[in-house]
C-alpha positions in Angstrom: 112.7 89.4 82.0 110.9 92.2 83.4 112.0 93.9 87.1 108.0 94.1 89.0 107.3 90.2 88.5 103.6 88.7 89.1 104.7 87.7 92.7 106.0 90.8 93.7 102.7 92.5 92.1 100.7 90.0 94.0 102.5 91.0 97.3 102.5 95.1 96.4 98.5 94.7 95.6 97.6 92.6 98.8 99.5 95.8 100.7 97.7 98.5 99.0 94.5 96.8 99.3 95.5 96.8 103.4 96.2 100.3 103.0 92.4 101.4 101.2 90.8 98.9 104.0 92.6 100.4 106.8 92.1 104.1 105.7 88.6 103.1 104.7 87.8 101.7 108.8 89.2 104.8 109.8 86.9 107.2 107.7 83.9 105.6 109.0 84.7 105.1 113.1 86.5 109.2 112.5 83.9 110.6 110.8 81.6 113.4 112.1 77.9 113.2 111.1 78.1 116.0 108.0 76.0 116.0 105.3 75.5 117.5 101.9 71.8 117.4 100.4 70.8 115.6 97.0 68.5 118.1 94.7 65.4 117.4 92.7 64.8 120.8 90.9 61.3 120.3 89.1 58.9 123.0 87.6 55.2 123.0 89.3 52.8 125.6 88.2 51.7 128.0 91.1 48.6 129.5 90.5 49.5 133.0 93.0 51.6 133.8 90.0 50.4 132.2 87.3 53.3 130.6 86.1 55.8 127.2 86.1 58.4 127.9 89.0 60.4 125.6 90.2 60.7 123.9 93.4 63.5 122.3 94.8 63.5 119.3 97.2 65.9 117.6 98.6 65.5 114.1 98.3 68.5 113.0 100.1 71.0 113.6 102.4 74.6 112.0 101.7 76.4 111.3 104.8 79.8 112.3 103.4 81.9 109.9 105.7 80.5 107.0 104.1 80.7 108.2 101.1 84.4 108.7 101.3 85.1 105.5 102.6 83.3 103.7 100.0 85.6 104.4 97.2 88.4 103.3 99.5 86.9 100.0 100.5 86.6 99.2 96.5 89.9 99.9 96.1 90.3 97.8 98.7 87.9 95.1 97.2 89.9 95.2 93.6 93.3 94.5 95.3 92.2 92.0 97.6 90.4 90.3 94.7 93.0 90.7 92.1 95.2 89.1 94.7 93.4 86.2 96.6 90.9 85.0 94.6 92.6 82.6 92.3 90.3 83.0 88.6 90.6 86.4 89.2 94.5 87.0 89.8 94.6 84.5 86.4 92.5 86.3 84.4 94.1 89.7 85.8 97.8 88.3 85.1 96.7 86.7 81.5 95.5 90.2 80.6 98.8 92.2 82.1 100.8 89.5 79.9 98.8 91.5 76.6 99.5 94.9 78.6 96.3 95.7 79.4 94.4 95.3 83.0 90.7 95.6 82.7 89.9 95.2 86.5 91.5 99.0 86.5 89.1 100.0 84.7 86.3 98.6 86.4 87.4 99.5 89.3 88.1 103.1 88.5 84.9 103.2 86.3 83.3 103.0 90.2 85.9 104.7 92.5 86.9 107.5 90.5 83.5 108.4 89.6 82.4 108.6 93.7 85.4 110.7 94.1 84.6 113.5 91.3 80.8 113.2 92.5 82.0 113.9 96.0 84.4 117.2 94.9 81.1 118.1 92.5 78.9 118.6 95.7 81.6 120.1 97.5 81.6 123.0 95.2 77.9 122.9 95.7 76.9 121.1 92.9 73.3 119.3 94.3 71.4 118.3 91.9 70.3 114.9 91.8 71.0 114.5 87.6 73.8 117.0 87.3 75.5 114.4 89.8 74.5 111.3 88.1 76.0 113.1 84.5 79.0 113.6 86.6 79.5 110.2 87.6 78.4 108.7 84.1 81.0 111.3 81.8 83.7 110.2 84.2 82.8 106.6 84.1 82.9 106.7 80.3 86.4 108.3 80.3 87.8 105.7 82.7 85.7 103.0 80.4 87.8 105.0 77.5 91.1 103.6 78.6 89.5 100.2 78.5 88.8 100.7 74.6 92.3 102.2 74.2 93.8 99.0 75.8 91.9 96.8 74.0 91.8 98.6 70.9 95.5 98.9 70.9 96.0 95.0 70.7 94.7 94.9 67.1 96.9 97.6 65.7 100.7 97.7 64.5 101.2 101.8 65.4 98.9 103.1 68.4 95.8 104.5 67.7 94.9 107.6 70.0 91.3 107.9 69.2 89.8 106.5 72.7 92.6 108.4 74.8 91.5 111.3 72.7 87.4 110.9 73.3 88.2 110.1 77.0 89.8 112.9 78.0 87.0 115.2 76.0 84.6 113.2 78.2 86.7 113.4 81.1 86.9 117.2 80.8 83.3 118.5 81.3 82.7 117.4 85.1 86.1 119.7 86.1 85.1 122.5 84.1 81.5 122.3 85.3 83.4 122.3 88.7 85.7 124.9 88.1 82.2 127.1 86.9 81.0 126.8 90.0 84.0 127.4 91.7 84.3 130.4 89.9 81.4 131.8 89.9 79.9 131.0 93.7 80.7 134.7 94.9 82.8 136.3 97.5 82.2 135.9 101.9 80.1 133.6 103.0 78.5 132.8 99.7 82.3 131.4 98.8 83.2 128.0 98.6 85.9 127.1 101.9 89.6 127.6 100.9 90.1 123.8 101.6 87.8 122.9 98.7 90.2 124.8 96.0 93.1 123.0 96.9 90.9 119.6 96.3 90.0 120.6 93.3 93.3 121.7 92.3 95.1 118.0 93.7 92.7 116.2 92.4 92.6 117.6 89.0 96.1 116.9 88.5 96.2 114.2 89.9 93.7 112.6 87.5 95.8 114.5 84.5 99.0 112.2 85.7 97.0 108.6 84.8 96.9 110.2 81.5 100.2 110.8 81.4 101.4 107.0 82.9 99.0 105.8 80.1 101.0 108.0 77.3 104.9 106.9 79.1 103.2 103.5 78.9 101.8 103.3 74.9 105.7 106.0 74.2 107.6 102.9 76.1 109.6 105.5 77.4 112.3 104.7 79.7 110.8 102.5 82.9 107.6 102.2 81.1 108.8 100.2 78.3 108.0 97.1 80.7 104.0 97.4 80.9 103.8 96.3 84.9 105.7 99.2 85.5 103.1 101.3 84.5 101.2 99.3 86.0 102.3 100.0 89.3 102.3 103.4 89.2 98.9 103.3 87.7 98.3 101.1 91.7 100.9 103.9 93.4 98.4 107.1 91.8 95.5 105.9 93.1 96.2 105.4 96.5 98.2 108.9 96.6 94.5 110.4 94.9 92.6 108.6 97.2 94.2 109.1 100.1 94.7 113.1 99.1 91.2 113.4 98.5 90.0 111.2 101.6 92.0 113.4 104.3 91.8 116.6 102.9 87.5 116.0 103.2 88.2 114.6 106.5 90.1 117.6 107.6 87.2 120.2 106.1 84.1 119.0 107.3 84.9 115.3 108.8 86.7 115.9 112.0 84.7 115.6 115.2 83.8 118.4 116.7 
């Protein structure tokens, strides 16, 4: 019999939902009005020089405080939904019994994609198109996790194809961010130190999610119980989101 029960998992989800919601509310209440620009870089003909030139234009100033709060609230909504809405809870528990959690992948595809967009913007990636692509690639990485669990419902031996494709999709945004950090220059052109801490700490945590999946499918130690792996996903999600939220707060959102 599993040491982690569905009833215990329900209570755990409720507690974690509350933890995310409280942090989201604090982020909204305490944050200043710091913004980051989202830009377009279209070309237009300049008759003065007789050639096409790139014309940057700010199309939206993103308030970072609410953006950070949004991924905390997305997690809170997911936790409360699988705990308090009977139909969603039944679907969640039925899938857990099969060794998969589609609710996780739906939530992560949005919340973690918002997270990496914020990280990208902190390094100076402001292009609306680039941010859209970063969001989409990260979401695809997460949805490959969905496919990994769904596909292996019908295999006798674990098929790692979806996992590998997900890793390929997921590494691209981090490479783009690393390039911006690596070539940002020195002095005033260099990204603030806290951005480097965010990059390394969140890159580590994003990869620990993949390690958790590997341990689940290898059935090593406590990970023989799928619910143990599920509990670890929930803990990792809270830690990663909290770590990003409060590092961003300390670096840019503290009241002046």
